[in-house]
DRENMI-904310 format. One record per residue: residue number from 0; residue in one letter; x, y, z negated of N, C-alpha, C, CB in turn. Coordinates in steps of 0.001 Angstrom, whole numbers, plus 500000, padded with zeros to 6 digits. Glycine has a CB too. Example, Ala and Ser with C-alpha at 12.3 -4.5 7.8 and 13.67 -1.06 7.14 Angstrom:
BEGIN
+-----+---------+--------+--------+--------+--------+--------+--------+--------+--------+--------+--------+--------+--------+
: num : residuo :    n.x :    n.y :    n.z :   ca.x :   ca.y :   ca.z :    c.x :    c.y :    c.z :   cb.x :   cb.y :   cb.z :
+-----+---------+--------+--------+--------+--------+--------+--------+--------+--------+--------+--------+--------+--------+
:   0 :       A : 513190 : 494310 : 492200 : 512300 : 495500 : 492200 : 513200 : 496700 : 492200 : 511308 : 495527 : 490954 :
:   1 :       S : 512850 : 497750 : 492920 : 513670 : 498940 : 492860 : 512900 : 500030 : 492130 : 514084 : 499402 : 494275 :
+-----+---------+--------+--------+--------+--------+--------+--------+--------+--------+--------+--------+--------+--------+
//
This chain:
BEGIN
+-----+---------+--------+--------+--------+--------+--------+--------+--------+--------+--------+--------+--------+--------+
: num : residuo :    n.x :    n.y :    n.z :   ca.x :   ca.y :   ca.z :    c.x :    c.y :    c.z :   cb.x :   cb.y :   cb.z :
+-----+---------+--------+--------+--------+--------+--------+--------+--------+--------+--------+--------+--------+--------+
:   0 :       M : 166019 : 089212 : 159475 : 167416 : 088954 : 159183 : 168079 : 090207 : 158587 : 168153 : 088502 : 160459 :
:   1 :       L : 167773 : 091371 : 159122 : 168316 : 092618 : 158604 : 167828 : 092860 : 157188 : 167934 : 093790 : 159507 :
:   2 :       H : 166589 : 092495 : 156948 : 165996 : 092653 : 155619 : 166730 : 091764 : 154604 : 164479 : 092305 : 155651 :
:   3 :       T : 167069 : 090552 : 154984 : 167791 : 089627 : 154111 : 169203 : 090134 : 153835 : 167843 : 088224 : 154739 :
:   4 :       A : 169862 : 090658 : 154832 : 171214 : 091188 : 154658 : 171207 : 092378 : 153710 : 171816 : 091593 : 156011 :
:   5 :       A : 170204 : 093230 : 153846 : 170112 : 094391 : 152954 : 169854 : 093929 : 151521 : 168989 : 095357 : 153421 :
:   6 :       G : 169022 : 092913 : 151362 : 168737 : 092366 : 150028 : 169982 : 091765 : 149393 : 167637 : 091307 : 150110 :
:   7 :       L : 170751 : 091020 : 150163 : 171987 : 090420 : 149644 : 173007 : 091494 : 149285 : 172589 : 089448 : 150674 :
:   8 :       T : 173088 : 092534 : 150080 : 174011 : 093630 : 149783 : 173619 : 094291 : 148463 : 174018 : 094673 : 150935 :
:   9 :       G : 172327 : 094470 : 148265 : 171850 : 095053 : 147009 : 172203 : 094180 : 145814 : 170343 : 095266 : 147064 :
:  10 :       I : 172075 : 092896 : 145966 : 172420 : 091962 : 144880 : 173911 : 092034 : 144582 : 172018 : 090510 : 145249 :
:  11 :       F : 174737 : 092088 : 145606 : 176179 : 092181 : 145388 : 176556 : 093474 : 144669 : 176921 : 092091 : 146720 :
:  12 :       V : 175876 : 094560 : 145029 : 176139 : 095841 : 144372 : 175759 : 095759 : 142901 : 175364 : 096986 : 145066 :
:  13 :       L : 174619 : 095166 : 142610 : 174191 : 095009 : 141221 : 175155 : 094126 : 140435 : 172785 : 094421 : 141164 :
:  14 :       C : 175631 : 093063 : 141052 : 176593 : 092181 : 140378 : 177895 : 092921 : 140078 : 176881 : 090937 : 141241 :
:  15 :       A : 178304 : 093755 : 141000 : 179531 : 094516 : 140767 : 179351 : 095489 : 139618 : 179947 : 095269 : 142032 :
:  16 :       C : 178160 : 096056 : 139478 : 177887 : 096986 : 138376 : 177777 : 096259 : 137050 : 176606 : 097767 : 138642 :
:  17 :       A : 177420 : 095007 : 137093 : 177235 : 094232 : 135866 : 178509 : 093495 : 135466 : 176094 : 093236 : 136039 :
:  18 :       S : 179635 : 093948 : 135953 : 180893 : 093292 : 135609 : 181197 : 093488 : 134131 : 182047 : 093835 : 136472 :
:  19 :       T : 182242 : 092868 : 133682 : 182634 : 092929 : 132278 : 182821 : 094370 : 131833 : 183917 : 092132 : 132044 :
:  20 :       P : 182138 : 094752 : 130736 : 182323 : 096125 : 130249 : 183762 : 096337 : 129775 : 181330 : 096433 : 129101 :
:  21 :       P : 184182 : 097575 : 129701 : 185564 : 097830 : 129268 : 185783 : 097403 : 127816 : 185907 : 099321 : 129430 :
:  22 :       A : 187016 : 097160 : 127492 : 187371 : 096759 : 126120 : 187000 : 097865 : 125150 : 188885 : 096430 : 126006 :
:  23 :       P : 186511 : 097486 : 123984 : 186118 : 098487 : 122979 : 187333 : 099013 : 122216 : 185102 : 097886 : 121991 :
:  24 :       N : 188230 : 099671 : 122949 : 189484 : 100132 : 122357 : 189271 : 101065 : 121170 : 190315 : 100830 : 123402 :
:  25 :       A : 188312 : 101971 : 121281 : 188056 : 102913 : 120184 : 187578 : 102172 : 118944 : 187015 : 103971 : 120605 :
:  26 :       N : 186729 : 101165 : 119144 : 186234 : 100390 : 118008 : 187362 : 099597 : 117346 : 185116 : 099441 : 118459 :
:  27 :       L : 188218 : 099031 : 118160 : 189355 : 098271 : 117625 : 190308 : 099193 : 116875 : 190105 : 097541 : 118760 :
:  28 :       Q : 190561 : 100363 : 117440 : 191448 : 101328 : 116783 : 190853 : 101793 : 115461 : 191708 : 102536 : 117698 :
:  29 :       E : 189556 : 102028 : 115453 : 188886 : 102456 : 114223 : 188986 : 101365 : 113149 : 187401 : 102797 : 114506 :
:  30 :       A : 188833 : 100111 : 113557 : 188947 : 098999 : 112613 : 190370 : 098913 : 112052 : 188558 : 097669 : 113296 :
:  31 :       R : 191361 : 099061 : 112908 : 192753 : 099029 : 112439 : 193030 : 100166 : 111454 : 193723 : 099118 : 113632 :
:  32 :       H : 192503 : 101333 : 111774 : 192688 : 102495 : 110893 : 192008 : 102248 : 109540 : 192118 : 103783 : 111558 :
:  33 :       A : 190805 : 101712 : 109562 : 190069 : 101447 : 108319 : 190792 : 100395 : 107472 : 188628 : 100977 : 108633 :
:  34 :       I : 191361 : 099391 : 108103 : 192122 : 098373 : 107376 : 193372 : 098998 : 106763 : 192508 : 097198 : 108313 :
:  35 :       G : 194051 : 099851 : 107524 : 195229 : 100542 : 106994 : 194891 : 101397 : 105795 : 195864 : 101400 : 108064 :
:  36 :       A : 193769 : 102103 : 105877 : 193337 : 102938 : 104745 : 193014 : 102069 : 103533 : 192103 : 103790 : 105134 :
:  37 :       A : 192381 : 100935 : 103761 : 192057 : 100024 : 102657 : 193331 : 099470 : 102021 : 191165 : 098866 : 103155 :
:  38 :       E : 194297 : 099154 : 102844 : 195569 : 098652 : 102312 : 196269 : 099720 : 101480 : 196487 : 098188 : 103455 :
:  39 :       Q : 196252 : 100962 : 101942 : 196876 : 102049 : 101185 : 196151 : 102304 : 099873 : 196903 : 103326 : 102017 :
:  40 :       A : 194860 : 102021 : 099846 : 194071 : 102221 : 098630 : 194216 : 101044 : 097661 : 192598 : 102422 : 098987 :
:  41 :       E : 195045 : 100068 : 098012 : 195290 : 098869 : 097210 : 194087 : 097927 : 097174 : 195664 : 099265 : 095799 :
:  42 :       A : 193362 : 097850 : 098279 : 192220 : 096948 : 098364 : 192656 : 095487 : 098266 : 191459 : 097181 : 099668 :
:  43 :       G : 193869 : 095200 : 098660 : 194364 : 093829 : 098534 : 194373 : 093364 : 097089 : 195761 : 093718 : 099116 :
:  44 :       R : 194501 : 094306 : 096183 : 194520 : 093993 : 094752 : 193116 : 094006 : 094140 : 195413 : 094985 : 094013 :
:  45 :       Y : 192305 : 094975 : 094567 : 191007 : 095184 : 093925 : 189813 : 094646 : 094720 : 190811 : 096642 : 093685 :
:  46 :       A : 189951 : 094456 : 096000 : 188862 : 093940 : 096840 : 189431 : 093007 : 097909 : 188072 : 095109 : 097502 :
:  47 :       P : 190112 : 091947 : 097479 : 190794 : 091088 : 098455 : 189850 : 090360 : 099408 : 191629 : 090078 : 097732 :
:  48 :       N : 188682 : 089972 : 098945 : 187758 : 089248 : 099828 : 187263 : 090119 : 100966 : 186573 : 088724 : 099036 :
:  49 :       E : 186928 : 091361 : 100652 : 186454 : 092271 : 101681 : 187563 : 092607 : 102677 : 185912 : 093546 : 101047 :
:  50 :       L : 188770 : 092796 : 102173 : 189899 : 093088 : 103059 : 190209 : 091884 : 103944 : 191145 : 093482 : 102239 :
:  51 :       R : 190134 : 090705 : 103372 : 190358 : 089474 : 104144 : 189312 : 089355 : 105257 : 190307 : 088221 : 103215 :
:  52 :       A : 188058 : 089667 : 104939 : 186992 : 089616 : 105952 : 187253 : 090629 : 107059 : 185613 : 089880 : 105306 :
:  53 :       A : 187714 : 091816 : 106694 : 188015 : 092846 : 107695 : 189113 : 092364 : 108639 : 188440 : 094167 : 107010 :
:  54 :       R : 190138 : 091786 : 108084 : 191245 : 091287 : 108918 : 190786 : 090144 : 109820 : 192415 : 090817 : 108033 :
:  55 :       A : 189962 : 089253 : 109273 : 189463 : 088115 : 110061 : 188581 : 088608 : 111207 : 188671 : 087131 : 109162 :
:  56 :       N : 187720 : 089571 : 110946 : 186870 : 090105 : 112012 : 187683 : 090834 : 113074 : 185825 : 091044 : 111430 :
:  57 :       L : 188740 : 091525 : 112653 : 189596 : 092191 : 113634 : 190318 : 091164 : 114502 : 190616 : 093104 : 112929 :
:  58 :       A : 190817 : 090111 : 113897 : 191482 : 089050 : 114678 : 190496 : 088404 : 115650 : 192085 : 087971 : 113737 :
:  59 :       A : 189264 : 088185 : 115200 : 188248 : 087600 : 116073 : 187887 : 088573 : 117196 : 186989 : 087223 : 115263 :
:  60 :       A : 187861 : 089862 : 116895 : 187579 : 090867 : 117925 : 188687 : 090872 : 118977 : 187435 : 092274 : 117291 :
:  61 :       D : 189930 : 090789 : 118529 : 191052 : 090725 : 119474 : 190948 : 089480 : 120354 : 192398 : 090730 : 118718 :
:  62 :       A : 190566 : 088359 : 119752 : 190394 : 087122 : 120518 : 189252 : 087265 : 121520 : 190128 : 085932 : 119573 :
:  63 :       A : 188183 : 087945 : 121132 : 187061 : 088150 : 122042 : 187474 : 089034 : 123225 : 185873 : 088782 : 121293 :
:  64 :       V : 188328 : 090010 : 122984 : 188836 : 090844 : 124079 : 189638 : 089981 : 125047 : 189713 : 092008 : 123533 :
:  65 :       R : 190502 : 089130 : 124496 : 191300 : 088249 : 125366 : 190402 : 087312 : 126176 : 192299 : 087422 : 124525 :
:  66 :       A : 189261 : 086900 : 125600 : 188314 : 086032 : 126299 : 187362 : 086842 : 127185 : 187513 : 085201 : 125289 :
:  67 :       Q : 187558 : 088156 : 127217 : 186769 : 089103 : 127992 : 185290 : 089083 : 127606 : 186916 : 088806 : 129465 :
:  68 :       N : 185041 : 088878 : 126312 : 183691 : 088946 : 125768 : 183596 : 090270 : 125009 : 183366 : 087702 : 124832 :
:  69 :       M : 183411 : 091348 : 125756 : 183535 : 092691 : 125200 : 182420 : 093051 : 124222 : 183558 : 093691 : 126312 :
:  70 :       A : 181210 : 092553 : 124465 : 180111 : 092856 : 123541 : 180396 : 092248 : 122170 : 178763 : 092326 : 124098 :
:  71 :       T : 180879 : 091027 : 122155 : 181232 : 090372 : 120894 : 182415 : 091080 : 120252 : 181559 : 088880 : 121122 :
:  72 :       A : 183380 : 091476 : 121046 : 184549 : 092187 : 120523 : 184135 : 093487 : 119852 : 185555 : 092470 : 121647 :
:  73 :       Q : 183224 : 094210 : 120472 : 182768 : 095471 : 119887 : 182041 : 095219 : 118566 : 181845 : 096220 : 120870 :
:  74 :       R : 181170 : 094218 : 118540 : 180429 : 093903 : 117310 : 181386 : 093504 : 116201 : 179408 : 092775 : 117559 :
:  75 :       L : 182364 : 092655 : 116508 : 183326 : 092211 : 115498 : 184217 : 093350 : 115025 : 184183 : 091085 : 116050 :
:  76 :       A : 184592 : 094232 : 115925 : 185398 : 095395 : 115532 : 184602 : 096289 : 114586 : 185851 : 096198 : 116779 :
:  77 :       D : 183324 : 096472 : 114888 : 182474 : 097278 : 114004 : 182305 : 096607 : 112643 : 181097 : 097509 : 114650 :
:  78 :       E : 182150 : 095294 : 112630 : 182055 : 094563 : 111361 : 183352 : 094674 : 110572 : 181719 : 093084 : 111613 :
:  79 :       S : 184469 : 094630 : 111273 : 185764 : 094774 : 110621 : 185878 : 096138 : 109957 : 186901 : 094576 : 111630 :
:  80 :       T : 185452 : 097172 : 110671 : 185477 : 098519 : 110100 : 184604 : 098596 : 108858 : 185015 : 099552 : 111134 :
:  81 :       A : 183412 : 098032 : 108937 : 182498 : 098053 : 107787 : 183094 : 097294 : 106599 : 181133 : 097443 : 108173 :
:  82 :       D : 183701 : 096141 : 106866 : 184329 : 095370 : 105781 : 185477 : 096144 : 105143 : 184842 : 094021 : 106309 :
:  83 :       A : 186280 : 096790 : 105967 : 187412 : 097560 : 105447 : 186927 : 098754 : 104633 : 188314 : 098035 : 106596 :
:  84 :       E : 185899 : 099419 : 105115 : 185349 : 100547 : 104366 : 184726 : 100085 : 103051 : 184309 : 101289 : 105208 :
:  85 :       L : 184100 : 098912 : 103058 : 183567 : 098345 : 101821 : 184703 : 098026 : 100852 : 182740 : 097074 : 102118 :
:  86 :       A : 185792 : 097477 : 101361 : 186951 : 097184 : 100512 : 187498 : 098462 : 099884 : 188054 : 096479 : 101327 :
:  87 :       T : 187569 : 099525 : 100661 : 188043 : 100802 : 100142 : 187092 : 101332 : 099071 : 188189 : 101826 : 101280 :
:  88 :       A : 185801 : 101237 : 099322 : 184812 : 101719 : 098354 : 184845 : 100893 : 097066 : 183405 : 101680 : 098967 :
:  89 :       R : 184956 : 099581 : 097201 : 185023 : 098733 : 095999 : 186286 : 099043 : 095202 : 184988 : 097231 : 096383 :
:  90 :       T : 187377 : 099280 : 095887 : 188628 : 099632 : 095211 : 188466 : 100941 : 094458 : 189787 : 099737 : 096222 :
:  91 :       A : 187880 : 101930 : 095110 : 187657 : 103217 : 094451 : 186755 : 103050 : 093238 : 187045 : 104227 : 095431 :
:  92 :       D : 185741 : 102204 : 093347 : 184824 : 101959 : 092234 : 185547 : 101315 : 091056 : 183664 : 101070 : 092685 :
:  93 :       V : 186354 : 100299 : 091338 : 187103 : 099623 : 090268 : 188056 : 100604 : 089601 : 187887 : 098406 : 090824 :
:  94 :       M : 188745 : 101399 : 090394 : 189697 : 102354 : 089829 : 188977 : 103433 : 089016 : 190530 : 103001 : 090948 :
:  95 :       A : 187861 : 103917 : 089507 : 187102 : 104941 : 088776 : 186579 : 104374 : 087455 : 185924 : 105467 : 089638 :
:  96 :       N : 186090 : 103152 : 087483 : 185615 : 102520 : 086250 : 186756 : 102324 : 085257 : 184953 : 101171 : 086560 :
:  97 :       S : 187916 : 102008 : 085763 : 189075 : 101846 : 084897 : 189443 : 103176 : 084226 : 190270 : 101302 : 085702 :
:  98 :       V : 189465 : 104236 : 085006 : 189768 : 105569 : 084460 : 188702 : 105964 : 083445 : 189855 : 106630 : 085598 :
:  99 :       N : 187443 : 105701 : 083776 : 186349 : 106027 : 082872 : 186487 : 105272 : 081547 : 185004 : 105702 : 083529 :
: 100 :       S : 186801 : 104001 : 081609 : 186988 : 103204 : 080393 : 188142 : 103733 : 079553 : 187235 : 101739 : 080750 :
: 101 :       E : 189223 : 104097 : 080216 : 190383 : 104641 : 079504 : 190026 : 105973 : 078844 : 191578 : 104824 : 080469 :
: 102 :       M : 189268 : 106791 : 079528 : 188860 : 108073 : 078938 : 187959 : 107846 : 077725 : 188132 : 108946 : 079987 :
: 103 :       K : 187079 : 106871 : 077804 : 186218 : 106568 : 076662 : 187044 : 106098 : 075462 : 185181 : 105498 : 077043 :
: 104 :       R : 188031 : 105243 : 075726 : 188908 : 104778 : 074645 : 189682 : 105939 : 074035 : 189884 : 103712 : 075165 :
: 105 :       S : 190199 : 106816 : 074889 : 190951 : 107969 : 074398 : 190067 : 108902 : 073587 : 191579 : 108728 : 075560 :
: 106 :       T : 188874 : 109127 : 074056 : 187940 : 109989 : 073330 : 187592 : 109382 : 071978 : 186662 : 110218 : 074155 :
: 107 :       A : 187350 : 108083 : 071949 : 187036 : 107419 : 070676 : 188215 : 107508 : 069716 : 186658 : 105944 : 070912 :
: 108 :       T : 189422 : 107339 : 070215 : 190614 : 107437 : 069373 : 190763 : 108849 : 068825 : 191872 : 107037 : 070163 :
: 109 :       L : 190594 : 109851 : 069674 : 190688 : 111233 : 069224 : 189602 : 111559 : 068193 : 190584 : 112183 : 070418 :
: 110 :       T : 188411 : 111089 : 068409 : 187319 : 111326 : 067461 : 187644 : 110703 : 066115 : 185993 : 110762 : 068002 :
: 111 :       N : 188142 : 109480 : 066126 : 188523 : 108811 : 064883 : 189651 : 109550 : 064177 : 188939 : 107371 : 065161 :
: 112 :       E : 190633 : 110030 : 064922 : 191739 : 110784 : 064336 : 191246 : 112093 : 063718 : 192810 : 111073 : 065398 :
: 113 :       M : 190342 : 112768 : 064387 : 189793 : 114017 : 063865 : 189023 : 113770 : 062570 : 188879 : 114680 : 064907 :
: 114 :       R : 188244 : 112711 : 062548 : 187483 : 112393 : 061342 : 188408 : 112044 : 060192 : 186520 : 111241 : 061604 :
: 115 :       R : 189425 : 111279 : 060492 : 190375 : 110853 : 059467 : 191146 : 112054 : 058918 : 191350 : 109806 : 060037 :
: 116 :       S : 191545 : 112960 : 059812 : 192304 : 114149 : 059406 : 191461 : 115096 : 058557 : 192827 : 114888 : 060637 :
: 117 :       S : 190182 : 115159 : 058864 : 189327 : 116080 : 058133 : 188794 : 115459 : 056838 : 188170 : 116522 : 059013 :
: 118 :       G : 189061 : 114183 : 056641 : 188581 : 113488 : 055444 : 187102 : 113133 : 055547 : 188819 : 114345 : 054208 :
: 119 :       D : 186539 : 113243 : 056708 : 185133 : 112926 : 056944 : 184951 : 111408 : 056956 : 184639 : 113552 : 058281 :
: 120 :       P : 184104 : 110879 : 056086 : 183863 : 109436 : 056118 : 183087 : 109083 : 057390 : 183081 : 108971 : 054845 :
: 121 :       Q : 183372 : 107960 : 057902 : 182739 : 107538 : 059146 : 181454 : 106954 : 058848 : 183569 : 106572 : 059912 :
+-----+---------+--------+--------+--------+--------+--------+--------+--------+--------+--------+--------+--------+--------+
//
């Protein structure tokens, strides 16, 4: 009987240790910060799908926290951060390509003007 009581006590201790993990507050905060950075970078204009996915994953992570499903909340918060960072990167890529294209056009215009001014046939 003493052996059974000790076994049950051990099981109760293990169950108490296996309780719901704490909310992934740092992950959620990181996702919110990444979304804010993407919004400031104008990702809504240049990478709307990725930004939308980041927001949806953050909302799902918040819902998972309310449902006390912390492992899912952490995974969704991490996915939200990744989506937001992808949106920021895609925005930077689009903007860099735009600047590059404009520089190429400007260079071509200047080259044509120089040739025309010097009387050099093209």
